[in-house]
N, C-alpha and C positions, 0 to 999 in steps of 0.2 A: 695387430688389431684385426678383428673380424670385420673387414670392410664389405659393405653390401654393394655388389656390382650394379652398375647402371642398368635399368631395365628389369632387375630381379625383384621378386616380392619383398616388400619392406616389413621390417619388424614393427609391431604395433605396441605403443605405450599409451594406455588409456589416459584421457584428459579428465582429471577428477573435478567434480563440481566444486566451486570455490568454497562453498559452505562446509564441505567435508574436510578441507585441509586444516590440520591443527594450527591454532594461532595462540600460542602460549607465551610465557615470559621469554623463552629462548628465541622467539620469532620477532622480538622487538629490538630495534637498534638502541645502543647505549648512547646517552647524550655526549656531545663533543663537537669539535669543529668539523665542518663539511669537507668532503674531498675536494681537492683542487681540480679545476678544469684546465687542460693543457692544450695549447696549440690552436690554430685556426679552425680545425675540424671539430673541436669541442669535445674531445674524449676525456673522461675522468682519469685521475692519476692511477687508479686501479681498474684493470680490465679483466673481467671474469673469464678465466680460462676454463672452457667447458670440455676440454679433452678428458677431464675427470669423469665425464658421463660416458664412460666406455669400460669395456672389460679389462683394459690395460691397467686401470687403477681401482676399479670397484667391481663387486660381484653382482649377479642378477638380483639378489634380494635387495641390495641397496638401490640399484637402478630402478627397480619396480616399486619402490616404497615412496613415501611422501618426501624423503630426504632431498631429492633434486629440486622439487618445486619450492620447498621451504627455504633452501639455500638461495635460489634465484630471487624469491620474494624478499628475503632479508637483505640481500645485496642491493636490490633496488631501493629498499627503504633507507639504506645507508648512503645512497647516492652512487653506488657502483652501477652505473646505467649504461654499460656496454659489455658485450659478450662475444667471445671468440670461439669458433668451432671449425669443423672441416668435414668434407666428405670422407676423408681418410680416417676420422676418429670413430669408426664403428657406428653405434647408434646415437652418437652425441647430438647431431642435428635434430634427430627425432625427439629425443628426451628434452632437449632445451626448448624446442618448438612447443611440445606439449605443456611444459611448465609455463612458458610465457602466455600461451593461449588460456591456461587455467586461471591466470590472474589478470586478464586483460581489462577487467573493469577497474581494478585498482591502478594498473599500469598499462595504459593503451600504447599501441605501437609507436606513437610519436614521442613517448617519454624515454625511449632507450635506443641504443644502437646495437646492431648485430654485424659481426664480420665473420666471413667464412673463407674457405680455400677450395681450390679445384685443381685438377690435373694429376693428383697422386691418389692411387686407389689400391695400394698394397705395398709390400716390403721389398719387392724385387724391381730391377730396372724395367722389366716388361710391364710393370703395373703403373708406369707413368704414361699418360696419354694427354698430350697438349693440343690435339687436333681441334680446330674450331667447332666441329659438330659435337664432339664429346664435351668440350668446355661449356657450350650452350646448354646441352642436355643436363650437365652437372649443376649449373646455376639454376636452371628451371626446377630441378629436383630439390635443391636447397631452398628455393622460395616456397615450394609446397610443404616441405618438412617443417619449415620455420613459420608457416602460416602468415606470410607477408608477401607484398607485391614489389618490394625493393630491398636491397641489401646495402648497408652503409659502407661496406668495403668488401672486395673479393681479392684474395691473394692468389697468385700462381704459386702453387705449393712446392717448396724445396727445389728451386730452379738450378741449384748446383749439380743436381743429378742429370740435368738435360742439356744445359748449355755446353759449349765447347770448353775443353779443359785448358786452362792457362795457369802457369805457375810451375815451380820446381817439382820434380817427380819424387823427391825425398822430403824430409822434415823441413818445415818452413817457418816463417816469422811474420806474423801479422803486422808488427811495427815496421819492419824493414820494407814491407810491401808499400808503405806510404812514403818511403824515403829512398834509400839507396837502391832498392830492388823494384822500384815502380815499374820499370819497363818489363822485367821478367814476369810480373803479375798482370801485365796489360793495363796498367793504371797511369801511364804517362799521358800528358796532354794530347799528344798527337795520335794516341791509340783510342781515344774516347769513343769514336763511332765505328771502330773496326769490327767487321763481321768475320769471325774466325772460321766458320764452317756451318754444316747443317744444324748443329745444336743451337747456335745463335739464331739462325734463321727460324727455327721452330719457336724459339722464345718470342721473336718479333711478331711472327704470325699469330701466336697465342695472345699476346698483349693487344694486338690489333682487334681481335675478336672481343676481348674484354672492353676495349674502348667503344666498340659498336654497342655493346650492351649498356655501357654507361650513357651513351648518347640516346639510347632508347628509354632510359629511366629505370632500368632494372638494377643498376649498380650505381652507387654514388661516388665511390673511390676505387681506383685500380692500383694494385700493387704486387709485390713479390715477397716471398718469405724464404728463409733459409735457416737450417739448423746447424749446430756445431757437430759435424760428423766425425766419427772415428774411422780412420782408414786402415783396414786390416786386409791381409791376404790369407784367408783361411778357406781352403778347399771349397766346400759346398756353398760358402757365403760369397764366393768371388764375384758372382753376378750382381751382387748388391753394390759393389764398390769399384767397378771398373771405370773410374773417372777421377783424374788427379785433382779435380776441384773439391773432392770430398773433405780434404783436410783444411780447405781454405774458404769457408763460407763467407767471411766478411770481405776479403778482397773480391770474391766472386760477386757478392751482392752489390758492391760499389761498381764493379765493372759492368754488370748487367744493367744497373740503373743508368749508367752513362751511355751504354749501348742504346737503350730505349730512347733517351733524350736526344741523341745525335743521329737518329735515323728516322725517316718518315713514319708518322706525321709530326715528329719533333715535339712530342708531348712528354712532359716530365711525369714520372710516376707520382701518384698521390701519397702512397703509403708503402713502407717497407717494415717487415717484422723479422727480427733476429732472435734465435733461441740460444739460451745457455751461454751468452757472450757478455753478460754483465752481472757477475755474481762474485762471491768470495774467492772462487777458484780461478775465475777468468773474467777480467774486466776490459777486454779488448774493444768492446763496442763503444766505450767512452771516446776513443780516438776516431772512430768511424762515423758516429752519428752526426757530428757537425759537417763532415765532408759529404755525407749523403744529402744533407740539407742545402749546402752551398754549391758544391760542384755538380751534383746530380739534380738539384732543385726539388728534392722530395719534400712534400708538405709535412708529413708526420712519420716519425720512426717509432716503432714499438719495441720494447724489451720483453721477451717472453722467457719463461722457465727460470725464475730467480733461484730455485732450488736445484738447478742443473739436472732436470729430469729426475729428481728424487735423490741425487747423489748427496746433497747437503742436508740429509736427514739423519735420524739415529740409525737407520738401516737402509742402504740403497736397495732398490727393487732387485729381485732375483734376475730380471732380464737386462739390468743395466750393464752396458759394455765395460764400464770401469772395473767391473769384477774381474776382467781379464788382465788388469794391470796392478800387480801387488803394491807397487810404490804409491800409486794414487789412492788405493784403498787404505794403505797404512796411514797416509797423511790425513785422509778423511776420518779415520778412527781417532787419530790424535786431535783433530779439530773437534770431534764430538766430545772427547774427554775434557778438552780445554773449556767447554761451555757447560759442563755438568752443573755448575752452581748458578748458571744464568737462567732466569725464569724463561721457560720455553725452549731452552737448549739451543743447539746449533741451528735448527730451522728458524727460530725467532731472530737470531743474529743475522742469518743469511737473508731473510726477507727484508729486515731493516736496512741492511747494506744496499741491496738492490733497489729498494724503494727510494732511499735517500739519494743515491747516485743517479738514478733515472730522473728524479725530479730536478736535479741540478742541470740536466741538459734537456729538460722538457719532454721526457718520454713517458708515456703510460707504461705500466708494468702489467703484463698478463700473468695472473696468479691462478693456478689450478685450485678450484674450490669444489668440495663435495658435500659439505654439511653446514648447518648454521654455526656450529662450533668453529669451523675454519673461517667462515666469514667474519665472525666476531673477532677472532684472533688477528686476522689480516688487517682489519680496520684499526684495531688497537695498536698494532705495530706501526702502521702508517702514521697514526696520530703521534706516537712517541717520537718518531723521527722528525716531526715538525716542531717539537717542543724543545727549546734550547736547554732547559734545565735537565732534560733526560739524555741529551745528545753526547755529552762528554764521556760518560761511562760506556755508552754503546759504541762510540767510535773507538775507544781504547780496546774494547773486546774485539771489534772488527779487525783492528790492526794486528792483534794477537793471532787471530785465525789466518789472516792473510800471510803472516810470517810463516805459519806452519806449512802452507802450500808452497811458498817461495823456497823453503828449505828442503822440502821432500816431495812435492806434489806431482808434477810440476805446476806452475802457474803461468797463465798467459802464453801457453805453448800450443802450437798446432799439433805437434806430435806429443804423445803422452809419455814417451820414454819407456824404457824397460821392454820386456818381451811379453807379448800377449799370451795368455794361457790358451790352450788348445780347445777348451770347452766353451768359448764365447758363443752366445746364441743370439746376439743382436749386433748390428753394425752401426747403430746410430745413437747419439746422445739426444 
């Protein structure tokens, strides 16, 4: 993503007058049950993922059109009244902020929540900066971009790249990390507050600065995020992946949440967001979410990227690292084929699976949305998962796809198996 450096001139996206924004049939919500509100922080079941407002997912023509503001407005009309973005997502904060500003008469700031992330500003290890001064500057810039004087949550972005590495150096097992291999992953009870080295100290110092900004009223909730990373050793990409945590984001997220809780000032994180860990290909987060809430006392856990960064679509993005693993691509192609006769295909099945399973453990799902069409489809799928008469056929299809990944995927594995192709051009899911 083309991340705008702190202090650099900012891209400009004009805020259109509200009366110029088209407001046609496609801009009106379909009648139906309202979205559920989950947890004590009051987030809706669907959390608008605004990483889509970047060049990673859309071109300039789309980003400069009315499409973003129309998608945001329709989402709000449906009750999707929370939005997720990041300083790392190129112009996302700017575009989202412009959209929200354009419709502020219909939806004032008090009617929705905004979450963002700080600390990551590029794709290399050198692009992570968790220093207090940088985090404060980043939050202040986010406030300006989003036209607000407070943020509902701020996540320290992708902590697994910064904290100390704990866990096996080879392929691992997220399930074993909660049982027989607890100690190896730093998750035994007597390791809860153990500071392993400089990486952990950087995390604690960074979180302390976010607590300061919460106490000042700039931030309402403090948290950490982590993605499902693919650990490769490929020449020029080696600087991206020099940390054995990269294959183990869930054990790492739990360890870091415990680290924060058991070190001064002994405050539990408010929020944790995990990417690509509760979907048809990998449902590991289901076992970790309850522990994040009970052991680490985290108030709210979020599930992001139900389509596994685009893997669970008809065609994975060209940059997706799964393209380096033929066995995973083959399984995905079989999953696509198995859903050919299902309305909406594999994406529909995948979204429904993630939404239903997230609801079962009280987690909002961050879904990337770019257009009114995608907003309508996402709400339609969520409603279908809540209707008993529609659930049996959907669950049967989900089991069929899960079996495809279990037999050839792999599924719920830290390592993806096979040998990565030499032309991989991204290191992350």
